[in-house]
C-alpha positions in Angstrom: 206.4 -12.8 -95.7 205.7 -9.2 -94.7 208.8 -8.0 -96.7 207.4 -9.8 -99.8 204.0 -8.2 -99.4 205.7 -4.7 -99.2 207.7 -5.4 -102.3 204.6 -6.6 -104.2 202.7 -3.5 -103.0 205.6 -1.2 -104.2 205.6 -3.0 -107.5 201.9 -2.6 -108.0 202.1 1.1 -107.2 205.0 1.5 -109.7 202.9 -0.3 -112.4 199.9 1.9 -111.7 202.1 5.0 -112.0 203.5 3.8 -115.3 200.0 3.1 -116.7 198.5 6.3 -115.3 201.2 8.4 -117.0 201.6 6.2 -120.1 205.3 6.0 -119.5 206.0 3.0 -121.6 204.5 4.6 -124.7 206.4 7.9 -124.1 209.8 6.1 -123.6 209.1 3.8 -126.7 208.3 6.9 -128.8 211.5 8.6 -127.6 213.6 5.6 -128.6 211.9 5.3 -132.0 212.5 9.0 -132.7 216.1 8.7 -131.7 216.5 5.8 -134.1 214.8 7.6 -136.9 216.6 11.0 -136.5 219.9 9.7 -135.2 220.9 13.1 -133.8 224.5 13.9 -133.1 223.5 15.0 -129.7 220.8 12.6 -128.4 220.7 14.4 -125.0 219.8 17.7 -126.7 217.3 15.9 -128.9 215.6 14.3 -125.8 215.7 17.6 -123.9 213.8 19.3 -126.9 211.4 16.3 -127.1 210.5 16.5 -123.4 210.2 20.3 -123.6 207.8 19.9 -126.5 205.8 17.4 -124.4 205.6 19.9 -121.6 204.4 22.7 -123.9 201.7 20.5 -125.4 200.5 19.4 -121.9 200.4 23.1 -120.8 198.2 23.9 -123.8 195.7 21.3 -122.7 196.4 18.6 -125.2 197.3 16.0 -122.6 196.0 12.6 -123.4 195.4 13.4 -127.1 197.5 12.1 -129.9 199.9 15.0 -130.4 203.1 13.2 -131.0 203.1 13.7 -134.8 202.8 17.5 -134.1 205.6 17.4 -131.6 207.9 15.4 -133.9 207.2 17.7 -136.9 208.0 20.7 -134.7 211.3 19.0 -133.5 212.2 18.1 -137.1 211.6 21.7 -138.2 213.8 22.9 -135.4 216.5 20.4 -136.3 216.4 21.3 -140.0 216.5 25.0 -139.2 219.6 24.5 -136.9 221.3 22.5 -139.6 220.7 25.2 -142.2 222.4 27.9 -140.2 
């Protein structure tokens, strides 16, 4: 019984963390962008994506709808690297 209570408590804490940091939306957006852009190197694409999220957060835009701005930036970078 005590073991079950600990597991439930851990699960609740994990759910709170996911909600607090909007993890589901972030992961869903990553998958959607991967499917749209279909980059040859998905790892590099994701690295750029998360780097962009970090930059936006550092500039104080956390919690605001900045994903279109991030994706446009990533798309511009992708296009520029393909042109070279």
